[in-house]
Backbone as a chain_set.jsonl record, in Angstrom:
{"seq": "MSEINYVIDKIEVKFKGAIDLNEFYHMLKDELETLGYSLQEKEFVEQQKEALTVKWKATRLVDEYTQFILKISLKAEELTKVDVKKKRLDKGHFNVSVKAQIERDYEDRWVGPIKTFIRGVYDRYLVPEKFNKLEAELKDDAYTIIERVKAYLNTIKIR", "coords": {"N": [[-17.036, 17.055, -3.921], [-14.627, 14.818, -3.281], [-13.484, 13.423, -0.07], [-10.734, 12.992, 1.829], [-9.511, 10.762, 4.288], [-6.667, 10.265, 6.379], [-5.356, 7.602, 7.568], [-3.233, 6.021, 8.251], [-0.184, 7.44, 8.456], [2.422, 6.672, 7.576], [4.024, 3.694, 7.466], [6.948, 1.913, 7.782], [9.343, -0.467, 6.443], [12.701, -1.378, 6.516], [15.46, -2.784, 4.941], [18.421, -4.504, 4.627], [20.357, -6.447, 2.396], [20.236, -9.67, 0.784], [17.789, -10.442, -1.918], [15.413, -12.019, -3.975], [14.271, -9.926, -6.054], [12.391, -9.766, -8.149], [10.7, -11.964, -7.333], [9.844, -10.962, -4.962], [8.53, -8.507, -5.655], [6.475, -9.605, -6.97], [5.159, -11.228, -4.996], [4.268, -9.081, -3.182], [2.409, -7.874, -4.849], [0.77, -10.077, -5.436], [-0.283, -10.349, -2.816], [-1.585, -8.049, -2.258], [-3.755, -8.162, -4.072], [-4.893, -10.399, -3.268], [-6.153, -9.542, -0.966], [-8.158, -8.031, -2.048], [-7.567, -5.701, -3.555], [-7.266, -3.432, -6.24], [-4.672, -2.658, -8.439], [-2.722, 0.085, -9.305], [-0.106, 1.144, -10.987], [1.938, 3.559, -10.281], [4.505, 4.692, -10.57], [7.5, 3.605, -12.271], [10.727, 3.334, -11.879], [13.882, 2.528, -13.05], [17.248, 2.849, -12.469], [20.0, 2.528, -14.025], [20.134, -0.168, -13.414], [21.08, -0.106, -10.689], [19.43, 1.046, -8.829], [16.133, 1.243, -7.97], [12.804, 2.227, -8.122], [9.48, 1.904, -7.051], [6.195, 2.807, -7.221], [2.963, 2.179, -6.158], [-0.671, 2.48, -6.29], [-3.087, 1.316, -4.434], [-6.36, 0.177, -4.552], [-9.634, -0.295, -3.097], [-13.097, -0.832, -3.416], [-15.369, -0.064, -0.999], [-18.115, 0.557, -0.595], [-20.666, 2.248, -2.367], [-19.969, 4.51, -1.843], [-17.542, 4.862, -0.418], [-14.034, 4.183, -0.394], [-11.109, 2.358, -0.055], [-7.773, 3.235, 0.068], [-4.474, 2.344, -0.583], [-1.234, 3.264, -0.406], [1.64, 2.252, -1.851], [5.168, 1.948, -1.471], [8.265, 1.149, -3.027], [11.51, 0.913, -2.648], [14.782, 0.523, -3.829], [17.963, 0.447, -3.495], [21.537, 0.838, -4.283], [22.015, -1.546, -5.726], [23.217, -4.69, -6.586], [23.999, -7.67, -8.331], [24.084, -10.965, -7.25], [25.224, -14.363, -6.475], [23.665, -16.66, -4.687], [23.579, -19.755, -3.14], [23.128, -21.097, -5.552], [21.415, -19.482, -6.835], [20.245, -16.484, -8.367], [20.363, -13.335, -6.853], [19.364, -10.084, -5.825], [21.337, -7.922, -4.213], [21.387, -5.358, -1.751], [19.997, -2.112, -0.38], [16.885, -1.922, 0.825], [13.533, -0.601, 0.998], [10.419, -0.395, 2.059], [7.409, 1.09, 1.976], [4.118, 2.063, 3.4], [1.132, 3.74, 3.0], [-2.042, 4.718, 4.292], [-5.412, 5.391, 3.643], [-8.906, 6.541, 3.635], [-11.223, 7.29, 1.235], [-13.809, 9.247, 0.928], [-16.919, 9.755, -0.761], [-15.992, 9.223, -3.33], [-16.698, 9.29, -5.974], [-17.613, 11.833, -6.454], [-20.362, 12.545, -5.951], [-21.84, 13.977, -4.188], [-21.595, 16.89, -4.395], [-21.651, 20.528, -4.284], [-23.165, 23.194, -2.258], [-25.548, 22.486, -0.581], [-25.555, 19.613, -0.663], [-22.943, 19.073, 0.123], [-23.1, 19.798, 2.786], [-25.138, 18.192, 3.675], [-23.847, 15.827, 3.46], [-21.688, 16.158, 5.318], [-23.171, 16.16, 7.617], [-24.164, 13.471, 7.602], [-21.749, 12.058, 7.767], [-20.726, 12.806, 10.139], [-22.661, 12.524, 12.188], [-24.778, 10.583, 11.656], [-23.417, 8.129, 10.9], [-20.966, 7.62, 12.332], [-19.707, 5.553, 13.618], [-19.599, 3.48, 11.73], [-17.44, 4.419, 9.961], [-15.39, 4.367, 11.83], [-15.141, 1.634, 12.208], [-14.428, 1.088, 9.435], [-11.869, 2.297, 9.31], [-10.545, 0.699, 11.218], [-10.654, -1.72, 9.788], [-9.089, -0.837, 7.494], [-6.671, -0.344, 8.608], [-5.936, -2.822, 9.558], [-5.433, -4.125, 6.978], [-3.131, -2.698, 6.044], [-1.441, -3.298, 7.916], [-1.262, -6.116, 7.617], [-0.138, -6.248, 5.171], [2.386, -5.145, 5.673], [3.363, -6.909, 7.591], [3.511, -9.177, 6.027], [5.494, -8.576, 4.38], [7.595, -8.408, 6.22], [7.682, -11.138, 7.003], [8.345, -12.21, 4.692], [10.887, -11.275, 4.381], [12.286, -12.197, 6.6], [12.297, -14.965, 6.09], [14.123, -14.881, 4.087], [16.326, -14.391, 5.368], [16.735, -16.717, 6.878], [16.941, -18.67, 5.06]], "CA": [[-15.579, 16.855, -3.875], [-14.12, 13.588, -2.337], [-12.908, 13.769, 1.124], [-9.706, 11.768, 2.089], [-8.942, 10.675, 5.677], [-5.392, 9.804, 6.448], [-5.676, 6.619, 8.417], [-2.038, 5.766, 8.493], [0.684, 8.312, 7.638], [3.436, 5.847, 6.863], [4.666, 2.493, 8.041], [8.099, 1.491, 6.843], [10.306, -1.466, 6.678], [13.986, -1.363, 5.984], [16.044, -4.261, 4.857], [19.89, -4.622, 4.001], [20.628, -7.752, 2.268], [19.993, -9.994, -0.743], [16.551, -10.859, -2.058], [14.935, -12.098, -5.335], [13.49, -8.847, -6.448], [11.193, -10.08, -8.978], [9.749, -12.802, -6.546], [9.441, -9.976, -3.87], [7.546, -7.623, -6.205], [5.168, -10.365, -7.268], [4.563, -11.481, -3.678], [3.592, -7.963, -2.604], [1.395, -7.73, -5.735], [-0.403, -11.013, -5.185], [-0.94, -10.245, -1.294], [-2.588, -6.863, -2.342], [-4.781, -8.678, -4.956], [-5.727, -11.339, -2.36], [-6.872, -8.516, 0.11], [-9.309, -7.414, -2.913], [-7.175, -4.345, -4.05], [-6.902, -3.313, -7.57], [-3.499, -1.895, -8.418], [-2.429, 0.982, -10.39], [1.425, 1.42, -10.93], [2.029, 4.985, -10.565], [5.842, 4.927, -11.041], [8.355, 2.412, -12.116], [12.097, 3.998, -12.4], [15.081, 1.675, -12.828], [18.208, 3.798, -12.6], [21.12, 1.889, -14.547], [20.118, -1.222, -12.767], [21.59, 0.104, -9.54], [18.445, 1.635, -8.179], [14.792, 0.967, -8.433], [11.688, 2.984, -7.315], [8.007, 1.311, -7.721], [4.847, 3.376, -6.386], [1.654, 1.534, -6.33], [-1.805, 3.008, -5.588], [-4.177, 0.239, -4.52], [-7.794, 0.787, -4.188], [-10.538, -1.289, -3.081], [-14.383, -0.331, -3.133], [-16.105, -0.67, 0.016], [-19.472, 0.432, -0.907], [-20.916, 3.105, -3.566], [-19.73, 6.041, -1.133], [-16.255, 4.893, 0.28], [-13.022, 3.167, -0.801], [-9.856, 2.214, 0.7], [-6.713, 3.469, -0.698], [-3.042, 1.969, -0.008], [-0.157, 3.881, -1.332], [3.032, 1.284, -1.471], [6.463, 2.524, -2.237], [9.375, 0.029, -2.861], [12.75, 1.509, -3.116], [15.765, -0.474, -3.683], [19.451, 1.269, -3.614], [22.98, 0.19, -4.229], [21.751, -2.911, -6.246], [24.365, -5.557, -7.322], [23.507, -9.194, -8.532], [24.946, -11.896, -6.468], [24.843, -15.622, -6.474], [23.421, -17.39, -3.314], [23.029, -21.185, -3.243], [22.716, -21.512, -6.951], [20.304, -18.521, -7.179], [20.637, -14.854, -8.733], [19.683, -12.39, -6.202], [19.625, -8.691, -5.882], [21.753, -7.261, -2.992], [21.22, -3.751, -1.565], [19.234, -1.541, 0.654], [15.555, -2.0, 0.393], [12.778, 0.26, 1.961], [8.997, -0.457, 1.813], [6.456, 1.983, 3.022], [2.615, 1.861, 3.197], [0.203, 4.814, 3.642], [-3.431, 4.138, 4.233], [-6.314, 6.451, 3.298], [-10.153, 6.331, 3.213], [-11.782, 8.288, 0.305], [-15.277, 9.248, 0.805], [-17.561, 10.176, -2.069], [-14.886, 9.119, -4.388], [-17.344, 9.678, -7.329], [-17.98, 13.259, -6.365], [-21.811, 12.554, -6.136], [-22.236, 15.037, -3.123], [-20.903, 18.237, -4.763], [-22.66, 21.389, -4.194], [-23.365, 23.57, -0.802], [-26.517, 21.721, 0.257], [-25.234, 18.187, -0.783], [-21.865, 18.952, 1.038], [-23.61, 20.097, 4.187], [-25.811, 17.017, 4.057], [-22.771, 14.781, 3.615], [-21.025, 16.181, 6.479], [-24.035, 15.686, 8.885], [-24.321, 12.081, 7.473], [-20.554, 11.468, 8.133], [-20.418, 13.212, 11.579], [-23.619, 12.333, 13.273], [-25.417, 9.387, 11.478], [-22.831, 6.979, 10.758], [-19.436, 7.7, 12.507], [-19.281, 4.24, 14.051], [-19.224, 2.835, 10.502], [-16.091, 4.782, 9.585], [-14.436, 3.635, 12.821], [-15.002, 0.269, 11.865], [-13.713, 0.928, 8.32], [-10.648, 2.618, 9.617], [-9.738, -0.413, 11.764], [-10.377, -2.623, 8.619], [-8.028, -0.466, 6.586], [-5.503, -0.435, 9.381], [-5.548, -4.436, 9.443], [-4.925, -4.477, 5.666], [-1.913, -2.173, 5.883], [-0.371, -4.093, 8.879], [-1.158, -7.356, 6.964], [0.927, -6.036, 3.95], [3.742, -4.946, 6.408], [3.744, -8.25, 8.248], [3.885, -10.198, 4.875], [6.94, -7.986, 3.842], [8.604, -8.665, 7.198], [7.705, -12.485, 6.869], [9.346, -12.786, 3.499], [12.335, -10.864, 4.649], [12.835, -13.202, 7.726], [12.454, -16.199, 5.352], [15.409, -14.767, 3.257], [17.488, -14.424, 6.371], [16.911, -18.072, 7.286], [17.646, -19.502, 3.814]], "C": [[-15.341, 15.736, -2.959], [-13.463, 14.018, -1.229], [-11.986, 12.563, 1.563], [-9.405, 11.836, 3.566], [-7.866, 9.944, 5.788], [-5.485, 8.837, 7.661], [-4.202, 6.221, 9.054], [-1.024, 6.519, 7.541], [1.691, 7.602, 6.86], [3.981, 4.689, 8.024], [5.843, 1.982, 6.985], [8.755, 0.189, 7.351], [11.307, -1.461, 5.878], [14.551, -2.661, 6.062], [17.363, -4.041, 4.239], [20.151, -5.963, 3.798], [20.414, -8.166, 0.9], [18.702, -10.724, -0.871], [16.268, -11.008, -3.513], [13.856, -10.947, -5.655], [12.362, -9.122, -7.062], [10.152, -10.905, -8.16], [9.158, -11.776, -5.46], [8.315, -9.073, -4.434], [6.182, -8.473, -6.442], [4.433, -10.726, -6.059], [3.748, -10.238, -3.158], [2.471, -7.717, -3.565], [0.205, -8.737, -5.602], [-1.018, -10.709, -3.801], [-1.961, -9.049, -1.439], [-3.976, -7.386, -3.121], [-5.569, -9.589, -4.186], [-6.531, -10.569, -1.424], [-8.009, -7.893, -0.676], [-9.026, -6.127, -3.361], [-6.813, -4.509, -5.382], [-5.712, -2.31, -7.652], [-3.33, -1.092, -9.581], [-0.98, 1.497, -10.139], [1.668, 2.846, -11.377], [3.555, 5.393, -11.142], [6.717, 3.78, -11.004], [9.84, 3.036, -12.723], [13.21, 2.988, -11.924], [16.2, 2.65, -13.366], [19.502, 3.052, -12.854], [21.342, 0.647, -13.669], [20.865, -1.227, -11.139], [20.585, 0.634, -8.444], [17.117, 1.391, -8.777], [13.689, 1.602, -7.421], [10.176, 2.42, -8.04], [7.218, 2.138, -6.696], [3.639, 2.712, -7.036], [0.644, 2.354, -5.636], [-2.791, 1.846, -5.654], [-5.271, 0.535, -3.977], [-8.774, -0.439, -4.156], [-11.971, -0.653, -2.546], [-14.932, -0.998, -1.967], [-17.543, -0.686, -0.166], [-19.501, 1.798, -2.076], [-20.351, 4.6, -3.115], [-18.262, 6.009, -0.681], [-15.358, 3.772, -0.498], [-11.782, 3.377, -0.141], [-8.575, 2.518, -0.275], [-5.146, 3.231, 0.004], [-2.118, 2.49, -0.888], [1.22, 3.052, -0.932], [4.146, 1.916, -2.196], [7.445, 1.487, -2.009], [10.508, 0.702, -3.462], [13.981, 0.638, -2.941], [17.029, 0.254, -4.139], [20.604, 0.32, -3.614], [22.827, -1.397, -4.602], [22.928, -3.601, -6.83], [23.736, -7.018, -7.195], [24.645, -9.868, -7.693], [24.352, -13.256, -6.503], [24.893, -16.179, -5.084], [22.966, -18.681, -3.454], [22.271, -21.465, -4.667], [21.492, -20.618, -7.598], [20.676, -17.191, -7.281], [20.001, -14.177, -7.901], [20.151, -11.109, -6.391], [20.028, -8.211, -4.383], [21.681, -5.805, -2.864], [20.409, -3.39, -0.382], [17.789, -1.572, 0.205], [14.626, -1.172, 1.528], [11.395, 0.038, 1.251], [8.279, 0.252, 2.766], [5.083, 2.011, 2.461], [1.938, 2.95, 3.838], [-1.104, 4.351, 3.352], [-4.341, 5.31, 4.248], [-7.747, 5.812, 3.157], [-10.636, 7.59, 2.368], [-13.222, 8.217, 0.463], [-16.049, 10.038, -0.338], [-16.619, 10.334, -3.184], [-15.537, 9.403, -5.918], [-17.822, 10.907, -7.433], [-19.709, 13.347, -6.677], [-22.431, 13.643, -5.311], [-21.435, 16.303, -3.324], [-21.929, 19.397, -4.754], [-22.808, 21.915, -2.617], [-24.156, 22.751, -0.175], [-25.986, 20.307, 0.336], [-23.984, 18.024, 0.096], [-22.188, 18.952, 2.442], [-24.282, 18.719, 4.548], [-24.837, 15.668, 4.291], [-22.12, 14.894, 4.834], [-22.027, 15.817, 7.863], [-24.146, 14.256, 8.771], [-22.997, 11.521, 8.083], [-20.268, 11.666, 9.64], [-21.347, 12.655, 12.433], [-24.478, 11.097, 12.941], [-24.727, 8.107, 11.393], [-21.173, 6.834, 11.184], [-18.925, 6.193, 12.996], [-18.848, 3.267, 12.84], [-17.879, 3.195, 9.999], [-15.097, 4.423, 10.485], [-14.197, 2.335, 12.603], [-14.345, 0.134, 10.583], [-12.23, 1.351, 8.591], [-9.891, 1.49, 10.104], [-9.52, -1.621, 10.758], [-9.094, -2.153, 7.881], [-6.74, -0.624, 7.291], [-4.97, -1.992, 9.307], [-4.924, -4.702, 8.152], [-3.458, -3.964, 5.716], [-1.039, -2.867, 6.756], [-0.266, -5.541, 8.248], [-0.088, -7.202, 5.864], [2.371, -5.922, 4.638], [4.359, -6.261, 7.154], [4.223, -9.152, 7.305], [5.259, -9.867, 4.433], [7.817, -8.609, 4.85], [8.753, -10.246, 7.116], [8.555, -12.924, 5.839], [10.693, -12.466, 3.651], [13.021, -11.918, 5.636], [13.03, -14.446, 7.009], [13.846, -16.087, 4.577], [16.578, -14.834, 4.277], [17.736, -15.913, 6.718], [17.471, -19.012, 6.275], [19.07, -19.703, 3.838]], "O": [[-15.887, 15.757, -1.856], [-12.805, 15.05, -1.356], [-12.379, 11.4, 1.645], [-9.064, 12.911, 4.058], [-7.964, 8.823, 5.289], [-5.7, 9.344, 8.762], [-4.07, 6.128, 10.274], [-0.939, 6.382, 6.321], [1.859, 7.83, 5.662], [4.259, 4.914, 9.202], [5.724, 1.735, 5.785], [8.696, -0.157, 8.532], [11.133, -1.521, 4.661], [14.303, -3.503, 6.924], [17.369, -3.32, 3.242], [20.208, -6.723, 4.765], [20.384, -7.375, -0.043], [18.444, -11.589, -0.034], [16.803, -10.224, -4.297], [12.655, -11.154, -5.48], [11.302, -8.744, -6.564], [8.948, -10.655, -8.229], [7.967, -11.866, -5.163], [7.282, -8.892, -3.789], [5.054, -8.073, -6.151], [3.211, -10.579, -6.013], [2.606, -10.415, -2.733], [1.451, -7.296, -3.019], [-0.988, -8.432, -5.635], [-2.236, -10.822, -3.669], [-3.03, -9.054, -0.828], [-5.098, -7.024, -2.769], [-6.789, -9.639, -4.343], [-7.634, -11.019, -1.114], [-8.83, -7.234, -0.038], [-9.957, -5.356, -3.593], [-6.17, -5.484, -5.772], [-5.743, -1.255, -7.019], [-3.701, -1.45, -10.699], [-0.724, 2.206, -9.165], [1.619, 3.249, -12.539], [3.734, 6.254, -12.004], [6.795, 3.039, -10.024], [10.003, 3.177, -13.935], [13.427, 2.678, -10.753], [16.13, 3.174, -14.478], [20.191, 2.904, -11.845], [22.455, 0.371, -13.221], [21.128, -2.273, -10.547], [20.923, 0.642, -7.261], [16.986, 1.337, -10.0], [13.714, 1.491, -6.195], [9.863, 2.503, -9.228], [7.523, 2.162, -5.504], [3.399, 2.722, -8.243], [0.911, 2.896, -4.563], [-3.26, 1.444, -6.718], [-5.27, 1.157, -2.914], [-8.755, -1.369, -4.962], [-12.039, -0.066, -1.466], [-14.998, -2.222, -1.857], [-18.202, -1.705, 0.04], [-18.46, 2.252, -2.55], [-20.304, 5.594, -3.841], [-17.711, 7.102, -0.55], [-15.792, 2.766, -1.06], [-11.442, 4.479, 0.29], [-8.51, 1.956, -1.369], [-4.754, 3.877, 0.976], [-2.169, 2.202, -2.084], [1.776, 3.204, 0.156], [4.062, 2.343, -3.348], [7.511, 0.942, -0.907], [10.504, 1.039, -4.646], [14.136, 0.053, -1.869], [17.022, 0.66, -5.301], [20.617, -0.774, -3.049], [23.361, -2.307, -3.969], [23.619, -2.952, -7.614], [23.122, -7.444, -6.217], [25.787, -9.448, -7.508], [23.13, -13.388, -6.556], [25.917, -16.193, -4.401], [21.839, -18.783, -3.94], [21.14, -21.923, -4.828], [20.801, -20.928, -8.569], [21.376, -16.684, -6.405], [18.787, -14.297, -8.066], [21.19, -10.898, -7.017], [19.188, -8.125, -3.488], [21.908, -5.082, -3.835], [20.15, -4.204, 0.504], [17.588, -1.178, -0.944], [14.939, -1.11, 2.718], [11.245, 0.252, 0.048], [8.378, 0.168, 3.99], [4.871, 1.987, 1.249], [2.069, 3.158, 5.044], [-1.354, 3.686, 2.347], [-3.972, 6.268, 4.928], [-7.856, 4.7, 2.64], [-10.462, 8.742, 2.766], [-13.828, 7.192, 0.154], [-15.518, 11.08, -0.722], [-16.474, 11.361, -3.848], [-14.828, 9.703, -6.878], [-18.466, 11.194, -8.443], [-20.201, 14.109, -7.509], [-23.462, 14.192, -5.698], [-20.67, 16.706, -2.448], [-23.044, 19.178, -5.228], [-22.577, 21.086, -1.737], [-23.693, 22.178, 0.811], [-25.975, 19.799, 1.457], [-23.872, 17.003, 0.773], [-21.624, 18.195, 3.232], [-24.008, 18.166, 5.613], [-25.035, 14.745, 5.081], [-21.925, 13.869, 5.487], [-21.623, 15.299, 8.904], [-24.235, 13.667, 9.849], [-23.084, 10.575, 8.865], [-19.662, 10.821, 10.3], [-20.907, 12.248, 13.508], [-24.942, 10.511, 13.918], [-25.291, 7.07, 11.743], [-20.338, 6.161, 10.579], [-17.796, 5.788, 12.716], [-17.943, 2.438, 12.935], [-17.163, 2.276, 9.603], [-13.971, 4.162, 10.06], [-13.071, 1.877, 12.796], [-13.653, -0.876, 10.45], [-11.369, 0.672, 8.033], [-8.79, 1.21, 9.629], [-8.539, -2.364, 10.791], [-8.16, -2.926, 7.671], [-5.755, -1.008, 6.661], [-3.807, -2.302, 9.045], [-3.942, -5.444, 8.119], [-2.572, -4.772, 5.44], [0.12, -3.053, 6.385], [0.807, -6.132, 8.369], [0.782, -8.063, 5.732], [3.353, -6.524, 4.205], [5.553, -6.544, 7.257], [5.188, -9.875, 7.553], [6.083, -10.736, 4.148], [8.749, -9.31, 4.458], [9.9, -10.69, 7.158], [9.372, -13.835, 5.976], [11.597, -13.162, 3.19], [14.144, -12.383, 5.444], [14.038, -15.068, 7.344], [14.592, -17.059, 4.456], [17.671, -15.31, 3.969], [18.896, -16.308, 6.835], [18.264, -19.923, 6.512], [19.622, -20.317, 2.926]]}, "num_chains": 1, "name": "protein.A"}
């Protein structure tokens, strides 16, 4: 059975203002793909065009034993359409959150009492520095996404 280590519980960015929601959605998706993640849309709920919830699970295979997981949530509330400088934007309250996890033995190859024991010894005593480096790399990816979101929102404020 796979083991999940929670590297970052939740990083959140909140924003109140007007953005091009379609452009923002695609920017976030492109950034994840640039970092090498494959996306799975877990939820897409639009409530009478006044609220939107999107949840993604982004995964990146590190090796045959380990994979990175980023869970991204985009929530938009109190949405209204506004015209700003000849452009149609979505005005409202926006919240983007990112959770980061490392999943070991994601293919469940090390199942059974003896294999589980060997895997535990391997993880704790033989390669702990490998997982420390992987945790640092995953944190970098999560913070890269958050910084990209902040940069996008700051350019919106400047326009």
